[in-house]
C-alpha positions in Angstrom: 76.9 111.8 97.0 76.8 115.0 95.0 78.1 115.7 91.5 81.6 117.2 91.3 83.1 119.5 88.7 86.1 117.3 88.2 86.7 113.5 87.8 89.5 111.2 88.7 92.4 111.8 86.3 91.4 115.3 85.2 94.3 117.7 84.8 93.8 120.9 86.8 95.6 124.0 87.8 95.7 125.5 91.3 97.7 128.0 93.4 99.7 127.2 96.5 101.7 129.9 98.2 101.5 132.1 95.1 102.8 129.4 92.8 100.6 127.9 90.1 100.7 124.1 90.1 99.4 121.6 87.5 98.4 118.1 88.5 95.8 115.4 88.1 92.9 114.6 90.3 93.8 111.6 92.4 91.1 111.5 95.1 87.7 113.2 95.3 86.1 114.1 98.7 82.7 114.8 97.2 81.0 115.3 100.5 83.6 117.6 101.9 86.0 117.3 104.8 85.7 117.6 108.6 86.8 121.2 108.4 84.4 122.1 105.6 81.5 119.6 105.2 79.4 119.9 102.0 82.2 121.5 100.0 83.9 119.1 97.6 87.7 118.9 97.9 90.3 117.0 95.9 93.7 115.5 96.4 95.9 116.5 93.5 99.0 114.7 92.4 101.7 116.9 90.9 103.9 114.3 89.2 107.0 116.5 88.5 107.3 117.2 92.3 106.1 113.7 93.3 103.8 115.4 95.7 100.2 114.9 96.6 98.4 118.1 97.6 95.5 117.2 99.9 92.1 118.9 100.5 92.1 121.4 97.7 88.6 122.9 97.6 86.8 122.7 94.3 86.5 126.5 94.0 90.3 126.8 93.9 90.7 124.5 90.9 90.6 125.3 87.2 90.6 122.9 84.3 94.1 122.9 82.7 94.2 124.3 79.2 97.1 123.4 77.0 98.6 126.5 75.5 
């Protein structure tokens, strides 16, 4: 298993359909998915929507910075 940029529970930002979402890492697919093996992806829980966004590629995530 390879190292990943984010860990379980990390708060991250990502964009879906032009909207910026903030959530926490819930599941890590370190070895990729069937569609994109070798590229880590994450399932991100956005609590205020009670929604789990699945298979978000690591390159599409940024560490959340409180402002």
